[in-house]
N, C-alpha and C positions, 0 to 999 in steps of 0.2 A: 624384165617382160620381153624386150626385144633389143637386138643390137643396133637397129637404125635409128633409134631416138635416144635422147639423153633421158635417164630416169631420175624422177622426183619422187615425192611422196604426197598422199593425201593431205596430210598437215601442211606441208610446205605451199601447195597452192590453193588450198580453202581454209577459211576459218570455219572449224567445226564446233558446233555447240549443241548440247541436248537441250530439250524443251523444259516448260514448266511442270514441276511436280504437281500432281493432283493429290489434294488431301482435303476433304471437305471439312475437317476439324480447324484446319489452320488456313485455308485459301480466304482471303478477304479482299475487298475493293470492289472494282466496277466489274459487272458481268460482261464476258468478251467471248466471241467465238474462238474455237480453238479447233485444230485437227490432231487426230490421234492416227495409230498404226492403222486401223481398219479403213481410215478415209485414203489412205495412200495405196494405190494400185500400181502396175507397170506403168508409167508414162501417162498417168491420168489420175486426178484427184477428184474424189468423190465428195463435194462440199455438202452434199445431203447428209453424209455421216459425222457432219461436225457436231460438236458439243458447245456447252458454255461453261465458262468457270470464272469466278472472281479473279480480277488483276489488281495489283497495287501499281503505283505511278512507276515504280522501278521495273515491275513486270512488263508494263506496257512498251517502255523503251528496249527491254532486253529481248523480248521474244517475239516483237512484231515481224510479220514476214515482208519482204520486199520481192518485188518482181524479178525473177531468175533465180531466186533461192530454190536450193535443190534439196528436197525432204527425202529422208533415207531411214527405213524401218531399222530399229536398233535390235529388236527382237522378232519371234514369229519366223516370217520368211526373211531372214537377214538380206539386206542390201537392197530390197525392194524399194524403188524410188520414183518420184515425179518432181517435175518443176513448177513452182508456184509461177503462175501468169496473173495475178491479181483476179482471180475468179470471185473474190468478194472485195468490198471496199476496205475492209480491215480483217485481218485475222492473225491467229497466234497458233503455237504449237506445243504438243505435251512431251514429256520426258522419254516417251518411247520412240521419238523421232530425233534423229541427227539433222541438224540444219547445216548446209554447206553453202558458203558464201564465198565466191572466187576473190583470192587477194589482189591477182594481178591479171585478170582476165581470161583465165582457162574455161573454155567453152563447155557450160553446163550441159548441153546436149552430148558432148562428147564423153563427160563424165558420167551421165545417165546409160550411155551405150555400154561403157566399161563395167557399170555395176550390172547391167543385164548380162554381159558376157562372162564376167566373174562367177555370177550367180550359177551359169549354166555348165561351167568347168569345174565348180567345186573350190574356186579360189579363196572363198571366205573361211575354208575350213580350218586353216593354222591361225586365224584371227580371232575365232569366236570363242566364247566361254559357254559350256554346256552343263546345265543343271537340268531342269525338266523341260526347259525351253531354251533355244540357243540364243545368246546375246552377243551382240557387236559392241564391247566396251569403247568409249572414245580414244583412250590411251593406246589401243590397239589398232582402231580404224585409221589414226592419223598416221601410223607407222606403214600403212600398206604402200608398196611401190607403184608409182604412177608414172607411164610414158609422158613424155613430154615433147610433142610436135612441135613446129612452129605455129605461131598464132594463125598463119595463112592455112597451113595443113588442118589444123584444128577446124577451122572455118568448113573447109572443103568437106571434111569428114562428116561434120556436124549436119551441114547441107544434104549430103547424100543419104545418110540416115534418116534425116528430117522428112525428106521426100518419100522414103520407103514407109515410115510411119504414118504420113499422111494418106498415103495410097491405102494402107492397111485400115486405118480409121474409116475411111470413106467406104471401103468394101464392108466393115462392120456395121456401118450405119444403114448402108442398103440391106443387108440381111436382116438386121433388126426390124427396121421398116416392112421388109417382105413377111416377116413371121408375125408382126401385128396385124397386118392386112389378113393373113391366114387366120388368126384368131378371131378377128372380127367377123370374118365370113361363117366361121364356125358358130359363134355365139348368135348371128343373124339366123343361121339354118335351124337351130335348135330352141330360139326364144320363144317362151311360152308353150313350149311342147310337153309339158309335166302332163298334160292330158291331150289325148289324140283330137288334132283338127280333122276337117274334113278331108276324106281320103287317108288318113292315118288310122292306126289301130293301137288301142291300150293293150299292152300285155306285161309280162315278166319276162326277164332274160332267161330263165329257165326252160321256157316254153319254146324257145329258138335256139337251142344247143342239139348237138349230136348225141351227147350224153351229159351226166351230171358232171359238175365242177370237181376236179381232181388236184390232190396235194401233191408237191414235188418229192423227190428223194430226200431221205433223211439226212440231215447235215451231218450229224455225228458219224454216219456210217461211209462217208465219202472221203476216200483218200484225196488229197487235192494234189495231183501230179498228172504229168502228160498222160493221156490215155483216150477214152472215147468221148469225143467231143469237149466243148468248153462249158464250164459252170456258170449260171447265170442266177445272182442272187437278188435280194430285194434292193440292196444298194448299189446295183448295177444299172438300174432303171432311173434315167433322167427324167426331170419335171415335164420334159416334152415328148416322153414315150420312147426315147433311144436308148439302146443298149450301150452303156459306157462302164466297161469293167474296171475296178480299182482294186487290185491288179487284175489282169486277165488269168486265169488259172484252169488247168484241166482237170478232168474227171477220170479215175480209173475205179471202177465198181462193176462187177457182174450183172448187176440190176440197171445199170445206167441207160442201155438202150431203150428200156421201157419208158423213159422219160425225156427223150429227145423230142424237141418242139417239132412241130409239122407245119406246113405252110398253111395260113388261115387261123391259126390257134393265137390266142392272146395268153399272158400270165399277168396276174394281178397280185401286188403285196399285200398280205393279208394281216399285218401287224406291224408294231411300231411307228416310227415317225414317217415311214414310207407309205403306211396303208393306204390303199386306193391307186398308187401309182400302177400304170398298166404298160405293157408292151406288146405290139403286135408283131409276130416274127417276121423278121426280114432274112430270106436265104442267103443274102449277100453276108450275114454275120457268121455264117458256118454252122456247124453242127452245136446246139445248145441244149444242155441238160438242166433243167430246171429245179431250184432248190425246195426245200421242204416249206418254207415260209413263202412260196408262191401259189397261187391257185391257177390250174390251168382251165382256160375257157375255149371249148371248140364249137363256134357258131355253125349252125346248119345253114349252107350257101344258098339254100333254096327258099330260106325265109329270113336271114340276116346276114348282110354283107359284113365280114370282119372289119374292113376299113371303116364302115359306117359307124360300128360300135367303137372303134378306137377314137374316132372323131367325138362322139358323145362323151366318152370319159374325159374329155378336155372340156367340158363345159362346167358352168356354175352350178347348174341343177345337179349333175352327177356329184360334184365335190360337196355340195351340201346334204346328199344324200349320204355319203360316206362320213361326213361330219357327224351326222344324225346316229347313223348305225354303228359306227365304231366305238361310240361311248362305252367305256369300261371303268369299273373302281380302279384298275390298274393301268396297264398298258393298252392303248387302244387297239382293235383288232376287229376283223370281219371274217366270218368262216364261209365255207362253200355254199351251204344251204341260204345263208342270207344273201349271198350274192345270186343265188338262182332267183331270189324274190326281187332284185332290182328292178324297178318299174321302168317301161320303155314305152314310147310312142313311135310306131314305125310306120312309113310309108311304104307302097309297094317294093318288092325286091328290084324292079326295073328301075325306080327312081334312086333306091340306095345304090345300086350299081353305077348309074349316072354320076351321083354325087361322089362316089369314091373315085371315079375316073378323073373329076375334076380336080380333087384335091391332091391326087397322085401327080398330076400335072404340076400343080403348085409346089409340091414337095420336089419334084425334079428341078424346077428352076431355083429354089433354096440351095439343093443339093450341087447345083452347078456354079451359083455364087460361093458356095463355102469351099469348093474346089479351088476356085481362084484365088480365095483368102488364104488357103493352106500355101498355095505355090508361092503366094505373096512374101508370107511369113517364112517361108524356106528359103527364097531369095535373100530377104533381109538377113537370115541368120548367117547364111553365107558371106554375105557382105561383110559382116561383124567379124567372121572369122579371119577374113583377109585383111580388112581395113584397121582393126584393132590390135592386130599383132604386126603390123608393117610389112606383111608379106605382099600386099598390094599398096601401092602408093599413088595418091592423086596429085596431079600436076597443079602447080600454084596458079597456073593460067585460068583453071576451071573456077577460081573464085572470083574472077574477075567479071 
């Protein structure tokens, strides 16, 4: 790891044990809550994802969690971990997780930070077994080399990274609260608007467009390589209506310019699990060429503000319509002509514009908070690179 510290191993510093094997035919005893792989996120335990499994008397003694135990994913995203902080009065864990319990006081916060760092630099690759899913066997995990700073320096590093984590968690809570406030504003705005109230008009989406809905470029005909713009597919649209490519790919096709999104246009997923998800084009995302499973909607700005429509497409009324309309004997789907019949209740364009401006201001506030969060995450990443490799040392006095 580094020349500045003595090197130990995970097994020398921690008692490492896999959890309870789940077998409905064989498990007997008292039903108890347990954690699996899905409940363990980086630095956080989702106790809502817990299950129940019968435990024998020996199981209760062997697999009960103690405060400060570090739970580490054995499969899936190998190495993902979180520290148990008695989030429940009593809890156990299954075989998909390693339980690490320090033998002689190794700081669990430092160990968790090392796991995160190792994951980011691919350090697990020499220790995993790969079939269809990567696994980190116990016999290999315990052999991983582990830096051994002094107890004081472990505490210093743990405190520094904990402060960074606390700041990030606080910023994430603020963003979540702000997003919840925004969603509440949207629901209140459109509550009971399935029929037009006074001053609003009942209409269909197709009556308020510059032209009929259009389908995107045929995916089979698109070479995915650097070229004209970036491809946007149904899987690239987040639940909150943002463009989030996985991965980002370019498009090279002579017809691609005809499918580049313009300001004020939306695209909507028309099939599969993503059906109904929508994205209002943001020029900051660059030139985007929309795929064949997306429907292009171009609102007439004299009658329908695109942002107002995008807000409506986050409401319960809209998603209820999607659920009803997309029902198919096979894969769910909605075509362009059906989207043209989407019922709307609209106020005057002046009111729509005012609403759009108000929510644009809210979005700017959320984006500013997200920029601060990303900066904090980047600072923590840089701290980890320096502190966990010994390139930067913390003075013992900082622990006093």
